[in-house]
C-alpha positions in Angstrom: -0.2 0.0 -0.2 0.9 3.5 -1.1 2.2 6.1 1.8 -0.6 7.8 3.1 -0.5 11.7 1.7 -1.4 14.5 3.0 -4.2 16.2 1.3 -4.8 20.2 1.1 -7.9 20.0 -1.7 -10.9 22.4 -1.2 -13.0 19.7 -1.8 -13.7 16.5 -1.6 -11.6 17.0 1.4 -9.8 14.7 3.4 -11.3 12.6 5.9 -10.5 11.6 9.1 -8.5 8.0 9.1 -11.4 6.2 11.3 -14.5 7.1 9.2 -12.4 5.7 6.3 -12.0 2.1 8.3 -15.4 2.2 9.6 -17.0 2.9 5.9 -14.5 0.1 4.5 -16.0 -2.4 7.3 -19.6 -1.1 6.6 -19.1 -1.6 2.5 -18.1 -5.3 3.3 -21.5 -5.6 5.4 -23.5 -3.3 7.3 -24.8 -3.7 10.8 -25.0 -7.8 10.0 -27.8 -6.7 7.3 -26.0 -9.5 5.0 -25.9 -6.2 3.2 -23.0 -3.8 2.2 -23.8 -0.1 2.9 -23.8 0.8 -1.0 -26.6 -1.9 -1.4 -29.0 -0.4 1.3 -32.5 0.1 -0.1 -33.1 3.9 0.5 -37.0 2.8 1.9 -35.1 0.2 4.2 -35.9 0.1 7.9 -31.5 0.5 8.3 -31.8 3.2 6.1 -34.7 5.2 7.7 -32.4 4.5 11.3 -29.5 6.0 9.6 -31.0 9.4 8.1 -32.8 9.6 11.8 -29.8 9.1 13.7 -27.9 11.8 11.6 -30.7 14.3 12.1 -31.0 13.8 15.8 -26.8 14.1 16.1 -26.7 17.0 14.2 -29.5 18.8 16.1 -27.7 17.6 19.3 -24.4 18.7 18.3 -25.5 22.3 17.5 -28.6 22.2 19.6 -30.4 23.7 16.8 -34.0 24.8 18.0 -37.2 22.3 17.3 -38.7 24.7 15.5 -36.4 24.2 12.5 -36.5 21.4 9.8 -33.2 19.5 9.0 -33.2 17.8 5.2 -31.4 16.1 3.1 -31.1 17.1 -0.4 -29.1 16.7 -3.6 -27.8 19.0 -6.1 -24.9 20.1 -4.1 -24.8 24.0 -2.6 -25.2 25.1 -6.3 -29.0 23.2 -6.7 -29.7 25.5 -3.7 -28.4 29.0 -5.4 -32.2 27.9 -7.5 -34.1 26.4 -4.8 -33.7 29.5 -2.1 -35.6 32.1 -4.3 -38.3 29.5 -5.7 -38.5 28.5 -1.8 -38.6 31.6 -0.2 -39.3 34.6 -2.5 -42.9 34.4 -2.0 -44.9 37.4 -2.7 -41.7 39.4 -3.1 -39.2 40.8 -5.6 -36.1 41.7 -4.0 -33.3 39.4 -2.5 -30.1 40.8 -0.9 -26.9 39.3 -1.0 -23.5 39.8 0.3 -20.9 40.0 -1.5 -17.9 38.2 0.1 -16.5 36.6 -2.7 -16.8 34.0 -5.6 -19.5 31.7 -4.3 -21.6 34.7 -3.1 -21.4 36.4 -6.4 -22.5 33.1 -8.1 -25.4 32.7 -5.6 -26.5 36.0 -6.5 -26.3 35.3 -10.1 -28.5 32.2 -9.8 -31.3 34.2 -7.6 -31.0 37.2 -10.4 -33.5 34.8 -12.8 -36.4 35.3 -10.2 -36.2 38.9 -8.7 -34.0 41.6 -8.2 -30.8 41.2 -6.3 -29.7 43.9 -4.0 -25.5 43.4 -3.4 -24.4 44.3 -0.5 -20.1 44.2 0.0 -18.8 42.6 2.8 -14.6 43.7 1.9 -12.8 46.6 0.2 -9.9 46.0 -2.0 -7.3 48.8 -1.6 -4.6 49.0 -3.7 -0.8 48.8 -2.0 2.6 48.7 -3.3 2.5 45.2 -3.1 -0.7 45.0 -5.0 -4.0 44.7 -3.5 -5.1 44.5 0.3 -8.2 43.1 1.4 -9.9 44.7 4.3 -13.5 44.3 5.9 -16.2 46.9 4.5 -17.9 48.5 7.5 -21.6 47.3 7.9 -22.7 50.4 9.0 -23.3 51.1 5.8 -25.3 48.1 4.9 -28.7 49.4 4.4 -31.2 46.2 4.4 -34.8 46.9 3.4 -37.9 45.4 5.2 -38.9 44.4 1.3 -36.1 41.9 0.7 -37.4 38.5 1.2 -34.0 37.3 3.2 -30.1 38.3 3.2 -27.7 35.6 1.9 -24.2 35.6 3.5 -21.4 32.8 2.7 -19.5 32.9 5.5 -16.3 31.4 4.2 -15.5 31.5 0.9 -12.9 28.7 -0.3 -11.1 30.9 -2.8 -9.7 33.8 -1.8 -9.8 32.7 1.8 -12.2 35.0 3.6 -14.1 34.6 6.4 -17.0 36.5 8.0 -18.1 37.0 11.4 -22.1 36.5 12.4 -24.8 38.7 10.6 -26.8 39.7 13.2 -29.6 41.8 14.1 -31.3 42.0 11.1 -35.2 42.4 10.3 -35.4 39.9 7.2 -34.5 36.3 7.3 -30.8 35.1 7.4 -29.4 32.5 4.9 -26.5 31.1 5.2 -24.1 28.8 2.9 -22.2 27.1 5.1 -20.5 24.8 2.8 -17.2 24.8 3.8 -17.3 25.6 7.8 -20.3 23.5 8.8 -18.9 21.5 11.5 -15.8 23.7 12.2 -17.3 26.1 14.7 -20.1 26.2 17.0 -22.9 28.4 15.2 -25.9 30.2 17.2 -28.7 29.3 15.2 -30.6 32.5 16.7 -28.5 34.3 14.3 -29.8 32.3 11.5 -33.2 31.5 9.3 -31.7 28.9 6.7 -28.2 27.0 6.5 -27.5 25.2 3.9 -23.9 23.1 2.9 -22.8 20.6 0.7 -21.2 17.5 2.3 -18.2 17.4 0.5 -15.9 19.5 2.2 -16.8 19.0 6.3 -19.9 16.1 6.0 -18.3 13.5 4.2 -18.8 12.9 1.0 -20.6 14.5 -2.4 -23.9 13.2 -3.4 -26.2 15.1 -0.4 -26.6 18.6 0.6 -28.1 19.7 4.2 -30.5 22.1 4.8 -31.4 23.2 8.0 -34.9 25.7 7.8 -37.1 27.0 10.0 -40.5 25.7 9.9 -42.1 28.8 8.9 -40.4 29.2 6.2 -41.3 25.9 4.4 -45.1 27.5 3.0 -43.9 30.2 0.6 -42.4 28.3 -2.1 -43.5 29.3 -6.0 -45.9 27.3 -8.0 -43.2 26.8 -10.7 -41.0 24.8 -7.9 -39.9 22.0 -9.2 -41.1 19.0 -6.7 -37.7 17.8 -5.9 -36.5 21.4 -4.8 -39.4 21.9 -2.5 -38.4 22.4 1.3 -41.9 21.6 2.3 -42.1 18.4 0.2 -38.8 17.2 1.8 -39.5 18.2 5.2 -43.2 16.0 4.7 -41.7 13.0 3.4 -37.8 13.1 6.1 -36.0 13.4 3.1 -37.0 10.2 1.6 -38.4 11.7 -1.7 -37.1 9.8 -4.6 -33.6 7.1 -4.2 -32.2 8.8 -1.3 -28.3 9.5 -1.7 -28.1 6.3 0.9 -24.4 6.2 1.0 -23.6 10.2 0.8 -26.2 9.9 3.9 -24.2 7.4 5.8 -21.2 9.1 5.5 -22.5 11.9 7.3 -23.9 10.4 10.3 -20.3 8.4 10.3 -18.6 12.1 10.1 -20.8 12.9 12.9 -20.4 10.3 15.1 -16.5 10.9 15.1 -16.6 14.7 16.0 -19.1 13.9 18.6 -16.0 11.3 19.6 -13.8 13.8 19.5 -15.8 16.1 22.2 -18.4 17.9 19.6 -17.5 21.7 18.0 -15.4 23.6 20.4 -12.8 21.1 20.0 -13.2 21.6 15.7 -12.8 25.6 16.4 -9.8 25.1 18.6 -7.8 22.6 16.2 -8.8 24.9 13.5 -7.4 27.8 14.9 -4.0 25.8 15.6 -3.4 25.0 12.1 -4.0 28.0 10.7 -2.1 30.1 12.8 0.8 28.3 12.2 0.1 28.4 8.7 -0.5 32.4 8.4 2.9 32.7 10.9 4.8 30.5 8.5 3.5 32.7 5.5 3.9 36.0 7.1 7.8 35.2 7.9 9.1 34.0 4.8 9.5 37.6 2.4 8.9 35.2 -0.9 5.1 34.4 0.4 2.4 36.7 1.0 -1.0 37.0 1.9 -3.3 40.0 0.9 -5.9 39.3 3.5 -6.5 41.3 6.9 -6.3 39.6 9.6 -9.7 40.1 10.7 -10.9 38.2 7.3 -8.4 36.0 7.3 -10.1 32.2 7.3 -9.3 29.4 9.3 -10.2 26.8 6.9 -9.0 27.5 3.6 -5.5 30.0 3.0 -4.5 31.2 -0.2 -1.5 33.0 -1.1 1.2 33.9 -3.1 4.6 33.1 -4.1 6.3 35.9 -5.8 8.1 34.4 -9.0 6.3 32.2 -11.2 8.5 29.7 -11.5 9.5 29.9 -8.2 5.7 29.0 -7.6 6.0 25.7 -9.7 8.4 24.5 -8.3 7.4 24.5 -4.7 4.1 22.9 -5.9 5.8 19.8 -7.6 8.3 19.6 -5.0 5.3 19.7 -2.5 3.5 17.0 -4.6 6.8 14.6 -4.3 6.3 14.9 -0.7 3.0 13.8 -0.3 1.4 17.1 -0.1 -1.1 17.2 -2.4 -4.0 19.5 -3.7 -2.4 22.8 -3.0 -2.8 24.2 -6.5 -4.8 27.6 -6.0 -8.1 27.9 -8.2 -8.4 28.3 -11.5 -9.3 31.7 -11.1 -7.0 33.0 -8.6 -3.7 31.0 -9.1 -1.2 30.8 -6.6 -1.5 28.2 -3.4 -4.2 27.6 -1.6 -4.2 25.1 1.6 -7.5 23.7 2.4 -7.9 22.7 6.2 -11.0 20.9 7.5 -11.8 18.7 10.3 -9.9 15.7 8.7 -7.1 17.6 8.6 -4.1 16.9 10.6 -1.6 19.5 12.5 1.7 17.2 11.2 -0.1 17.8 7.7 0.0 21.6 8.3 3.7 21.7 9.9 4.9 19.6 7.0 3.2 22.3 5.2 4.7 25.2 7.0 8.5 23.8 6.7 8.0 24.0 3.1 7.4 27.6 3.1 10.4 28.1 5.5 12.5 26.6 3.0 11.9 28.7 0.0 
């Protein structure tokens, strides 16, 4: 068997070794059922138990109030870019989106098909002698009208490496794309009315999207909303609407069980702080590397940085791969280097990367 590599890709992400070991066992046979987890029927009693366990464990870990429904849907977070306005716009015509980077803008582009979109800026780009510095915009300048159906935020932008503080004291429903930060830290659901996340970064594998939605938002779907995108249908049928992605939901359960065994969300936040602090320290100490994001916006999860010379950058990426540090090339729209550090990323992996940066 080849040596285990350190994996820094933005998603699908590294899974904890113990989770993968349990998955391998259940692929052979799941819970004395005589079947592999890959063969388990979506309407079987075994799967009904799996999806309910996952739902209850997620509710417990986050202390999600009972007035929220937890749905397991398909089509990824991108599918929610259409589902949100179709389910939430109701008789209104305006939606408000906070621009924090690529994925928030992408979500707004989809929403424009269904109504008017107001954009609010979360970040400001300032020209400097070294290029561009990204700082936080003044939220006091935000004008959120009561006519807006909802306010959409992306708390963690995976491409730029930007992380926002919670949005509070807003008079309209707050919707958050937490695809890259759910299970990474505690969340106060008093501040949110709908949270959604594709599973492939922090929750398991691709194929299922978790939607946590307040019950009073379930009855607003537009008449033309496709059946499979309706939140009320998924709530009524316990997310077993069609052939549910059994294996993907099962992997969510295994990740939730692993996280509970680690002590819950507080240790995940502490580990993320430790990993990111180590990496930013290495970047800031190396004259040949730079990160343009202000401290208050720096992501603990996705760290993007530049290496000043293109040839040196390519050598660095090649040497990293040769040393077993994979998935470090920056997003195609941004370039440079990107290290994504989800819950399955070990501190030793980040230490190895920091040593490489120091040796540039």
